[in-house]
C-alpha positions in Angstrom: 7.2 -5.1 19.2 5.0 -4.3 16.2 6.4 -4.8 12.7 4.9 -3.6 9.5 6.9 -5.1 6.6 6.4 -4.3 2.9 7.6 -6.1 -0.1 7.1 -6.2 -3.8 8.5 -2.9 -5.0 10.9 -2.6 -7.9 11.6 -1.3 -11.4 8.9 -1.9 -14.0 8.3 -0.5 -17.5 5.3 1.6 -18.3 2.2 -0.5 -18.7 3.6 -3.2 -16.5 2.4 -4.6 -13.2 3.6 -5.0 -9.6 2.0 -6.5 -6.5 2.9 -5.0 -3.2 2.4 -6.9 0.1 2.4 -5.6 3.7 2.2 -7.8 6.7 1.6 -6.6 10.3 2.9 -8.7 13.1 3.7 -8.6 16.8 1.5 -7.2 19.5 -1.2 -5.6 17.5 -4.9 -6.2 17.8 -8.2 -5.1 16.4 -6.9 -3.7 13.1 -9.5 -1.3 11.7 -8.0 -0.6 8.3 -4.9 -1.0 6.3 -3.8 1.1 3.4 -1.2 2.3 1.0 0.3 5.8 0.7 2.9 7.0 -1.6 5.4 9.9 -1.7 7.3 11.1 -4.7 10.3 13.4 -4.4 9.2 16.9 -3.6 5.6 15.9 -3.0 3.4 15.1 0.0 2.6 11.6 1.2 -0.9 10.9 -0.2 -3.3 8.0 0.1 -3.4 5.6 -2.7 -5.9 3.1 -1.4 -7.2 1.7 1.9 -9.5 -1.1 3.0 -11.4 -1.7 6.3 -11.6 -5.0 8.1 -15.1 -5.3 6.5 -13.7 -5.0 3.0 -14.8 -1.4 2.2 -12.3 0.1 -0.2 -11.3 3.6 -1.2 -9.0 4.7 -4.0 -7.3 7.8 -5.1 -8.9 9.0 -8.4 -5.5 8.7 -10.1 -5.4 4.9 -9.6 -9.0 3.9 -10.0 -9.4 1.2 -12.5 -5.7 0.3 -12.4 -5.0 -0.6 -8.8 -6.8 -3.1 -6.6 -6.4 -3.3 -2.8 -7.2 -6.5 -1.0 -6.8 -7.9 2.5 -6.3 -11.2 4.3 -7.5 -10.5 7.8 -6.3 -13.8 9.2 -2.8 -12.9 8.2 -3.0 -9.2 8.9 -1.8 -8.7 5.4 -2.8 -6.1 2.8 -2.0 -6.3 -0.9 -1.9 -3.7 -3.7 -2.1 -5.0 -7.2 -0.9 -2.3 -9.6 -1.6 -2.6 -13.3 -1.0 -0.3 -16.2 1.7 1.5 -14.3 2.7 4.9 -15.4 5.8 7.0 -14.8 3.7 9.2 -12.5 3.2 6.2 -10.2 6.9 6.3 -9.3 7.2 6.9 -5.6 8.0 5.3 -2.3 4.9 3.3 -1.2 4.2 3.1 2.5 1.9 0.7 4.3 -0.3 2.1 7.0 -2.0 0.0 9.7 -4.6 1.5 11.9 -6.4 0.3 15.0 -8.8 2.4 17.0 -5.9 3.8 19.0 -2.7 3.3 17.1 -1.2 3.9 13.7 1.8 2.0 12.4 3.8 2.7 9.3 6.0 0.4 7.2 9.5 1.5 6.1 8.4 2.0 2.5 9.2 0.2 -0.7 10.4 1.9 -3.9 8.4 1.6 -7.0 10.0 3.0 -10.2 8.2 3.1 -13.5 10.5 3.9 -16.3 11.6 2.8 -19.8 
């Protein structure tokens, strides 16, 4: 009924860039915020960045200055531009879509930063 589809992950060298996309579709209304979380092996799933429908953004300290989150409300799509990638950025990145009453998660997309 509701789909959250991520794309853009892959393998990149340190210092490189990737752009992740996440589109929410189906029977979903009044999205309050969309964001990105990541989970590396053996670690908890932690917030990377999120953005409200009004454009207010928040970033994890570890990605400030390197990542940029943006949103196209008309398309229910959120993006994560990742620059100056580091090996510690390697993780599965998950898209989170929140309304006032529901939370939806994408399936995750793998980002690997390695030489």
